C-alpha positions as CSV (number, residue, x, y, z in Angstrom):
1,M,16.6,48.4,-47.0
2,N,12.7,49.6,-47.2
3,M,10.3,49.0,-44.4
4,M,8.4,45.9,-46.4
5,H,11.4,44.4,-46.9
6,F,11.7,44.3,-43.1
7,N,8.4,43.5,-42.5
8,F,9.1,40.0,-45.0
9,L,12.6,39.7,-43.7
10,M,11.2,40.1,-39.6
11,S,8.3,37.9,-40.5
12,A,10.2,34.7,-41.6
13,S,13.3,34.9,-39.0
14,L,10.1,34.8,-36.5
15,F,8.3,32.2,-38.6
16,I,12.0,30.4,-38.5
17,L,12.4,30.4,-34.3
18,I,8.2,29.7,-33.9
19,A,8.4,27.0,-36.0
20,G,12.1,25.6,-34.9
21,C,10.7,26.3,-31.1
22,L,7.7,23.9,-32.3
23,Q,10.2,20.7,-33.5
24,P,9.7,18.1,-31.0
25,D,12.3,16.7,-29.2
26,A,14.2,13.8,-31.4
27,P,13.2,10.8,-30.1
28,Q,15.5,8.7,-27.3
29,S,16.5,5.5,-28.0
30,E,15.6,2.8,-25.7
31,I,18.5,2.0,-23.6
32,P,18.1,-2.5,-22.9
33,Q,17.6,-3.4,-19.3
34,L,20.2,-4.9,-17.2
35,Q,18.6,-8.3,-15.5
36,I,19.4,-8.1,-12.0
37,I,19.3,-11.4,-10.2
38,S,20.0,-12.4,-6.5
39,T,22.8,-14.5,-5.6
40,L,20.7,-14.6,-2.2
41,N,17.7,-16.4,-0.6
42,L,14.8,-13.3,-0.6
43,P,11.1,-13.0,1.4
44,I,8.9,-15.0,-1.6
45,S,7.8,-11.5,-3.0
46,D,11.1,-10.5,-4.1
47,N,12.3,-14.2,-5.7
48,N,9.1,-15.8,-7.7
49,D,9.5,-18.2,-10.3
50,V,8.5,-16.1,-13.4
51,A,11.1,-13.9,-13.0
52,K,14.0,-15.8,-11.6
53,N,14.8,-13.1,-8.5
54,L,15.0,-10.6,-11.0
55,L,14.9,-7.0,-8.6
56,K,13.8,-3.9,-8.8
57,V,13.0,-3.1,-5.0
58,I,14.6,-4.5,-1.9
59,D,14.6,-3.9,1.7
60,L,18.1,-4.5,3.4
61,D,18.9,-4.6,7.2
62,P,21.5,-2.2,8.3
63,D,24.9,-3.5,7.3
64,E,23.6,-6.3,5.7
65,T,26.2,-7.5,2.9
66,F,23.4,-8.1,-0.2
67,T,24.9,-9.9,-3.4
68,I,24.2,-9.6,-6.8
69,S,25.0,-10.7,-10.0
70,L,24.0,-8.6,-13.8
71,F,22.8,-10.8,-17.2
72,N,21.4,-9.6,-20.6
73,D,18.8,-12.2,-20.1
74,Y,17.7,-14.0,-16.6
75,S,16.9,-17.2,-19.5
76,N,20.6,-17.5,-19.7
77,S,21.2,-17.2,-15.9
78,S,25.2,-18.3,-17.0
79,A,26.1,-15.4,-18.8
80,K,27.1,-12.6,-16.1
81,R,28.0,-9.2,-17.4
82,S,31.3,-7.9,-17.3
83,N,32.5,-4.2,-17.5
84,V,29.8,-2.8,-15.1
85,T,30.1,0.5,-13.3
86,A,27.9,0.9,-10.3
87,E,27.1,4.1,-8.5
88,S,24.9,4.9,-5.7
89,T,22.3,8.3,-5.3
90,S,23.1,8.0,-1.8
91,P,26.2,8.3,0.4
92,S,24.6,6.1,3.1
93,I,24.3,3.3,0.2
94,Q,27.4,1.8,-0.4
95,V,27.7,-0.9,-3.9
96,K,31.0,-2.6,-4.6
97,K,32.4,-5.1,-7.4
98,N,33.3,-8.4,-6.0
99,N,35.0,-10.3,-9.4
100,L,31.6,-10.6,-11.8
101,D,29.6,-9.3,-8.6
102,F,28.4,-6.5,-6.5
103,E,27.5,-6.4,-2.6
104,I,25.8,-3.6,-1.2
105,T,25.6,-2.5,2.1
106,G,24.1,0.8,3.5
107,K,23.3,2.1,7.1
108,A,20.2,2.2,8.8
109,G,16.8,4.6,7.2
110,A,19.0,5.2,4.3
111,M,17.1,4.8,0.8
112,G,18.7,5.5,-2.6
113,I,19.0,4.3,-6.2
114,V,22.0,2.1,-7.4
115,K,22.3,2.5,-11.0
116,F,24.4,0.2,-13.2
117,D,25.7,0.9,-16.9
118,T,27.8,-1.4,-19.3
119,A,27.9,0.6,-23.1
120,D,24.6,-0.8,-24.3
121,R,22.4,-1.7,-21.0
122,S,21.1,-0.2,-17.7
123,A,19.5,-1.5,-15.1
124,E,18.9,0.6,-11.5
125,L,18.0,-1.2,-8.2
126,H,15.6,1.0,-5.7
127,V,17.2,0.3,-1.9
128,F,15.5,0.8,1.1
129,I,17.1,0.3,4.8
130,R,15.4,-0.8,7.5
131,N,16.3,0.8,11.1
132,W,17.4,-2.5,13.2
133,K,18.7,-5.4,12.6
134,A,17.0,-8.7,12.4
135,Q,18.6,-9.5,15.9
136,D,17.5,-6.8,17.3
137,V,13.9,-6.9,16.7
138,K,11.1,-9.8,16.3
139,R,9.9,-9.6,12.9
140,N,6.7,-10.7,11.4
141,T,6.2,-10.3,7.8
142,L,3.6,-11.0,5.3
143,Y,4.8,-11.5,1.3
144,A,2.2,-12.4,-1.1
145,D,3.1,-15.7,-2.3
146,M,1.7,-17.8,-5.6
147,T,3.6,-20.8,-5.5
148,E,2.6,-22.2,-2.4
149,Y,-0.6,-20.6,-2.5
150,N,-1.9,-20.3,-5.9
151,Q,-5.0,-19.6,-7.6
152,D,-6.6,-19.8,-10.9
153,E,-5.3,-16.1,-11.5
154,A,-8.0,-16.3,-14.7
155,S,-11.2,-16.6,-12.5
156,P,-10.1,-15.6,-8.9
157,Y,-13.8,-15.5,-8.4
158,N,-14.7,-18.8,-7.5
159,P,-15.8,-20.7,-4.4
160,R,-12.4,-22.0,-3.4
161,G,-10.6,-18.7,-4.5
162,Q,-9.3,-18.4,-0.6
163,T,-6.1,-19.3,-1.1
164,S,-5.2,-15.5,0.1
165,Y,-6.7,-15.6,3.4
166,R,-5.2,-18.3,4.5
167,L,-2.1,-16.9,3.4
168,I,-3.0,-13.9,5.7
169,R,-4.3,-15.9,8.9
170,E,-0.6,-18.6,8.5
171,N,1.5,-15.6,8.8
172,G,-0.4,-14.3,11.8
173,F,-2.0,-11.6,10.1
174,H,-6.4,-11.4,10.2
175,Y,-9.0,-9.7,7.8
176,E,-12.2,-8.0,7.8
177,A,-13.4,-8.4,4.4
178,P,-17.3,-8.5,2.9
179,D,-16.9,-11.7,2.3
180,G,-16.0,-13.1,5.7
181,L,-15.9,-10.8,8.6
182,S,-12.5,-12.8,10.2
183,A,-11.1,-16.0,11.0
184,R,-13.9,-16.9,13.2
185,E,-15.6,-18.2,10.0
186,T,-13.3,-20.6,8.7
187,N,-12.8,-23.8,9.1
188,Q,-10.0,-25.0,11.9
189,T,-9.0,-28.0,9.8
190,T,-9.6,-27.4,6.0
191,F,-9.2,-23.5,6.6
192,E,-12.4,-23.4,4.2
193,M,-14.2,-20.0,4.5
194,T,-18.2,-19.4,4.0
195,I,-17.8,-16.4,1.6
196,H,-21.1,-14.5,2.3
197,G,-22.7,-17.6,3.8
198,D,-26.5,-18.9,2.7
199,N,-27.9,-16.1,4.5
200,Y,-25.8,-12.9,3.4
201,V,-26.2,-10.3,4.9
202,E,-28.7,-7.8,3.4
203,T,-29.9,-3.9,4.1
204,D,-31.8,-1.4,2.3
205,L,-28.7,-0.4,0.4
206,R,-26.6,-3.4,-0.9
207,K,-25.6,-6.6,-0.8
208,L,-22.5,-8.5,0.6
209,H,-22.9,-10.4,-2.4
210,C,-22.6,-13.8,-4.5
211,V,-23.6,-12.8,-8.5
212,N,-24.9,-15.0,-11.4
213,A,-24.3,-13.7,-15.0
214,G,-23.8,-10.2,-13.6
215,T,-27.0,-10.8,-11.4
216,L,-26.9,-10.5,-7.6
217,C,-28.6,-14.2,-6.1
218,N,-27.8,-16.4,-3.0
219,H,-28.2,-20.1,-4.1
220,E,-25.5,-23.0,-5.4
221,A,-25.3,-21.6,-8.8
222,C,-24.2,-18.3,-7.6
223,E,-20.0,-17.1,-8.3
224,K,-19.1,-16.5,-4.7
225,V,-16.9,-13.0,-4.9
226,A,-13.5,-12.7,-3.3
227,H,-12.3,-9.4,-2.1
228,I,-8.4,-10.2,-1.7
229,V,-6.1,-12.0,-4.6
230,Q,-2.8,-12.5,-5.4
231,T,-1.7,-10.7,-8.3
232,K,1.8,-10.4,-10.6
233,D,2.3,-6.3,-10.5
234,W,4.2,-6.3,-13.5
235,E,1.1,-8.6,-15.3
236,Y,-1.8,-6.6,-13.9
237,L,-0.5,-2.7,-14.1
238,P,-1.2,-1.0,-17.5
239,A,1.8,-0.9,-20.0
240,G,4.2,2.0,-19.7
241,T,3.6,2.4,-15.5
242,Y,6.0,1.3,-12.7
243,A,5.8,-2.2,-11.5
244,M,8.1,-3.5,-9.0
245,Q,8.2,-6.9,-10.0
246,K,6.7,-8.8,-7.3
247,E,3.5,-10.8,-6.6
248,V,1.2,-8.6,-4.6
249,F,-2.1,-8.7,-2.7
250,K,-5.2,-7.3,-4.3
251,F,-8.3,-5.4,-2.6
252,M,-11.3,-5.0,-4.3
253,I,-14.2,-3.4,-3.0
254,H,-17.6,-2.3,-4.6
255,H,-19.9,0.4,-4.1
256,E,-23.1,-0.8,-4.4
257,F,-23.3,-4.4,-2.6
258,D,-20.1,-4.1,0.4
259,G,-20.8,-3.1,3.1
260,D,-19.1,-2.8,6.8
261,M,-19.5,-6.2,8.3
262,V,-18.1,-5.4,11.2
263,G,-20.6,-3.9,12.7
264,G,-23.6,-4.1,10.1
265,Y,-23.4,-0.7,9.2
266,D,-25.0,0.5,5.5
267,D,-23.2,3.9,5.5
268,R,-19.3,2.5,5.5
269,Q,-17.2,-0.4,3.5
270,R,-14.3,-2.0,4.8
271,L,-11.9,-4.3,3.4
272,E,-8.7,-4.5,5.7
273,I,-5.8,-6.5,6.8
274,K,-4.7,-6.1,10.5
275,T,-2.9,-8.2,13.3
276,M,-4.8,-10.7,16.1
277,D,-7.2,-13.6,15.8
278,G,-4.7,-15.2,13.5
279,Q,-3.5,-18.6,13.3
280,K,-0.6,-18.3,14.9
281,D,-1.0,-14.6,17.6
282,S,1.7,-13.4,18.7
283,E,2.8,-10.7,21.1
284,D,5.2,-9.8,18.6
285,M,2.6,-8.1,16.3
286,Y,0.5,-5.8,18.7
287,S,1.0,-3.9,22.1
288,R,0.1,-3.4,25.3
289,G,2.1,-0.3,25.9
290,G,4.4,0.7,28.4
291,G,7.0,1.5,26.0
292,D,6.9,-1.0,22.9
293,T,8.7,0.7,19.9
294,F,7.5,-0.9,16.9
295,T,8.7,-0.3,13.1
296,H,5.6,-0.9,10.4
297,R,6.5,-1.3,6.7
298,W,4.1,-1.9,3.6
299,K,3.6,-0.9,-0.1
300,F,0.5,0.1,-1.5
301,R,-0.7,1.6,-5.0
302,L,-3.7,3.9,-5.5
303,P,-5.5,3.4,-8.7
304,E,-5.4,6.0,-11.2
305,N,-8.8,6.8,-11.0
306,F,-8.9,6.4,-6.9
307,R,-11.7,8.5,-5.4
308,V,-12.1,9.9,-2.2
309,S,-14.8,11.5,0.2
310,S,-16.0,14.3,1.6
311,E,-16.7,11.8,4.6
312,Y,-12.9,9.3,4.8
313,T,-11.1,6.9,3.6
314,H,-9.3,5.2,5.5
315,I,-5.8,3.6,3.8
316,H,-4.1,2.5,7.3
317,Q,-5.2,3.0,10.7
318,I,-3.4,2.6,14.0
319,K,-6.8,0.8,16.2
320,A,-7.4,-0.1,19.8
321,E,-9.2,-2.5,21.8
322,G,-10.9,-1.8,25.1
323,G,-11.2,1.3,27.0
324,D,-11.1,4.5,25.4
325,S,-11.4,2.7,21.9
326,G,-13.9,4.7,19.9
327,N,-12.1,6.4,17.7
328,P,-8.4,5.0,16.0
329,I,-5.4,6.9,17.1
330,F,-4.4,7.5,13.7
331,T,-5.2,7.2,10.1
332,L,-4.0,7.4,6.6
333,T,-7.5,9.4,5.0
334,G,-8.2,10.4,1.9
335,R,-10.4,13.2,1.4
336,R,-12.3,15.6,-1.5
337,L,-11.9,19.2,0.5
338,R,-14.9,21.7,0.4
339,S,-12.8,23.7,-2.6
340,G,-12.5,19.8,-4.3
341,R,-9.1,19.5,-3.6
342,E,-8.1,16.0,-3.1
343,V,-5.8,15.1,0.1
344,L,-4.2,12.5,2.0
345,Q,-4.2,13.4,5.8
346,L,-2.3,12.5,9.1
347,I,-5.2,12.4,11.3
348,Y,-4.3,12.3,15.1
349,R,-7.2,11.9,17.5
350,G,-6.5,12.6,20.9
351,P,-8.2,10.5,24.4
352,I,-11.5,11.4,25.5
353,R,-11.5,14.2,28.2
354,P,-11.6,13.8,31.7
355,N,-14.8,16.0,31.8
356,G,-16.0,13.1,28.9
357,D,-15.6,15.5,26.3
358,P,-14.8,13.8,23.1
359,S,-11.4,15.0,22.1
360,V,-10.9,16.5,18.4
361,N,-9.4,15.6,15.0
362,W,-5.3,17.2,14.5
363,Y,-4.0,16.8,11.4
364,P,0.3,16.8,11.7
365,A,0.7,16.3,8.3
366,E,-1.6,16.6,5.1
367,V,-0.5,16.8,1.0
368,D,-1.9,16.2,-2.3
369,L,-3.7,13.4,-3.1
370,A,-2.7,12.9,-6.9
371,P,1.2,12.2,-6.9
372,F,0.3,9.0,-5.5
373,K,-2.4,7.8,-7.5
374,G,-1.3,5.1,-10.3
375,E,1.7,4.6,-8.0
376,W,3.9,2.4,-5.6
377,I,4.3,4.0,-2.5
378,R,6.6,2.6,0.5
379,A,5.4,3.7,3.7
380,E,7.4,3.1,6.9
381,Q,5.8,4.5,10.2
382,I,7.8,4.2,13.8
383,L,5.9,4.1,17.2
384,T,6.5,3.9,20.9
385,Y,3.2,3.1,22.7
386,D,3.6,4.7,26.1
387,N,2.2,8.3,27.6
388,P,3.2,10.5,25.8
389,G,4.4,8.3,22.8
390,S,6.0,8.9,20.0
391,F,5.4,8.6,16.4
392,S,7.4,9.0,12.4
393,I,6.0,8.3,9.2
394,K,7.4,8.8,5.4
395,L,5.8,8.1,2.6
396,V,8.2,7.6,-0.6
397,R,7.1,7.2,-4.3
398,I,9.3,4.4,-5.0
399,R,9.3,5.0,-9.1
400,D,11.3,8.4,-8.3
401,M,12.2,7.5,-4.4
402,K,10.4,10.9,-4.0
403,I,9.0,11.9,-0.4
404,L,5.5,12.5,-0.6
405,M,4.7,13.0,3.2
406,E,7.2,12.8,6.3
407,Y,6.4,13.8,9.8
408,T,8.0,13.5,13.1
409,Y,6.8,14.1,16.3
410,S,7.8,17.6,18.2
411,P,7.7,18.2,20.9
412,E,7.4,22.4,20.4
413,H,4.5,21.2,18.4
414,Y,2.3,21.0,21.2
415,K,2.0,24.4,23.2
416,E,-2.0,24.0,23.6
417,I,-2.3,20.2,22.4
418,D,-1.7,17.2,24.9
419,P,1.0,15.4,23.8
420,F,0.5,11.9,21.7
421,M,-1.4,9.9,24.0
422,M,-0.6,6.0,22.4
423,Y,-1.9,4.2,24.6
424,R,-5.4,5.1,26.3
425,P,-7.3,4.0,30.0
426,Q,-8.3,0.9,30.0
427,N,-7.3,0.0,26.3
428,I,-6.2,-4.0,26.1
429,Y,-4.2,-4.0,23.2
430,I,-3.3,-1.7,20.0
431,R,-2.7,-2.9,16.8
432,P,-2.1,-1.8,13.0
433,K,-4.8,-1.8,9.9
434,F,-4.3,-2.2,6.1
435,G,-6.7,-1.4,3.7
436,I,-10.0,0.5,2.6
437,Y,-12.5,1.6,5.2
438,R,-14.5,4.5,3.7
439,R,-18.2,5.7,4.0
440,V,-19.9,5.8,1.0
441,L,-23.4,7.3,2.6
442,H,-23.0,11.6,3.7
443,M,-24.6,11.8,7.4
444,T,-28.6,13.4,8.0
445,P,-27.9,16.5,10.7
446,F,-29.0,13.7,13.6
447,G,-25.8,11.9,12.7
448,L,-27.6,8.7,10.8
449,P,-27.0,7.4,7.1
450,N,-28.8,9.0,4.6
451,P,-29.5,6.8,1.8
452,D,-30.7,9.9,-0.3
453,D,-27.1,11.4,0.1
454,P,-24.5,8.6,-1.6
455,V,-20.9,10.1,-2.2
456,L,-21.4,10.7,-5.6
457,T,-17.7,10.4,-6.1
458,F,-17.6,6.8,-6.4
459,L,-20.6,6.2,-8.4
460,G,-17.6,7.0,-11.0
461,E,-15.8,3.9,-10.1
462,E,-15.1,1.8,-13.2
463,K,-17.6,-1.5,-13.9
464,N,-15.7,-4.6,-13.8
465,A,-16.9,-7.6,-16.5
466,R,-19.4,-8.6,-13.5
467,G,-21.1,-5.1,-14.0
468,E,-19.8,-4.1,-10.4
469,R,-18.4,-0.6,-9.5
470,E,-15.3,-1.6,-8.4
471,V,-12.0,0.3,-6.7
472,T,-9.0,-1.8,-7.0
473,V,-5.9,-0.8,-4.3
474,L,-2.7,-3.0,-4.4
475,F,-0.9,-4.0,-1.2
476,A,2.6,-5.9,-1.0
477,D,5.4,-6.2,1.7
478,F,4.0,-6.0,4.9
479,E,6.8,-5.9,8.1
480,M,6.4,-5.7,11.6
481,D,9.3,-4.9,13.3
482,K,9.2,-4.8,17.9
483,L,12.4,-3.9,19.5
484,I,13.6,-6.2,21.7
485,R,14.1,-4.7,25.2
C-alpha cells in the first residue's frame, strides 16, 4: 500500500469515527405516566379539586400507613391498574401491595422515591418521612387552599384579592407585606384589609404602590397591587420544568416600588410570613426558651433568574423579639461574593458580648446557589431553644431528591467559638420567618443607605405586564411541630 492510499484510508476512517461520534442519541419515546391517587384524606395542598388527589410528593409520619391506587387517567377513577410493580429507592421506606392498592410506610427522617411500573406506563412518588408522629407533637400547618379561599387567578391584583392574607391569618400565621404591614391593619370582623391605604408610604426612592395603566397613582381608580396570592404550580411553571402538582403561595416583590413597611427603610424590601399576631396565636408556634424543640418544614422555589446582592437576600430567618434581638439568630441568605460567585449561606449570629461588643457572623454552611434556581426545594430544620441549643437543617431538591445543603450542630466545631445560644438575655419569644428580605441599596461608609449606589443585579429583573420589575418566589406546605415534653 503506497502512502497516498494509506493517508486516504486513515482520513476516511477518522471521518467515519468522528461522524459516528457526532451522531445524536436516538430519541427516547416518552413513557406515559400512571396517575397516583390517594384513597385517604390529605392536607389541602395534596388534595386539590383539579388533580383529584393526584400525587407527586407526600410528607408522612413515621410508621403511618399510606394507601394509594394507580390509574391510567384520573378522570376514570373506576379503572385501577393491575399488574403494577413497585420499588423504593430507600430501605427505610417500604411499599407493599394490597390487592390493587399499595401501602407505603417509613421510618423517622427517611426520604426516597417509590417507583411504579407497568408494561406501558410508569410513575414516581417522592416520599419524605417526618421526624415525629402526630401524637408526639403539637402541629400547626399552612397549606395553600384555592377552594375555600378562591380568587380570580386571571386578575389577582384587585382590591378584594385578599384571600391569601385571610388564609394566612386564620391558620395562626402572620405576614409583613408591602401591601399591608400586619393583621393589626385588618378589620377584625370582615377581614378586609387596606391595601397600601389612602396614605401609602412614600419615600424618595420608591412608593408602596398602586397603579393605573402602568402608572403609579393613589385614587379610587387605582389597581391595588397584592404581593401574596395563590396559584397552581403545574399551571404557573414553564413547560418542561418539575412541578409538584400542588396549590402554592406566590410571593411577588417589585424593585422600584416596594420597601420595608416595618421600619419605613429605603434601602431594603420585606415580604415574609411568620408566626405571632394572627387570629389564632398559639404558643405551639413560637418558643419562650427552656428547651423547646421544634421541627419546621416548608417548600420553596426560587425563579430561574433569581438574583442576589452583595448585601443580603434572606429567604428564611429565626428571629427573636425583646432584649438581645437586633439580629436574626439564623438566616438562609443568598449573596453574591466579590468573586462573582452566587452562594446560599447558613449564617449564625451570636449574642451581644458582655462588654457590649456585637458578635460576628459565623457561616456553618455555604453552597452554590445555582442548583437551587428553578427547582422545588424541601427544607427541614430541627431546633432546640436553650443555651447551649441545637440546630440542624437539610435542603433537598425534590426533583431528584439530592441533598443540596445539610448541616448539624457538632460541639467539636466550637473550639474558639461559643456554642449556639438559641435564646438570648431578655428575649420574649423566638419564631421563624419565611419569604424575601433583601437590601436593594449599598451602604455609605457612614452606614447610611446610598441612593446613588443601587444593587444593580436587581435592576435586571424581568418586567411584568404593568411595567414593574418583579421577582416571584413560590412557597408551599408550611408545617411546624413542637415536641410535647
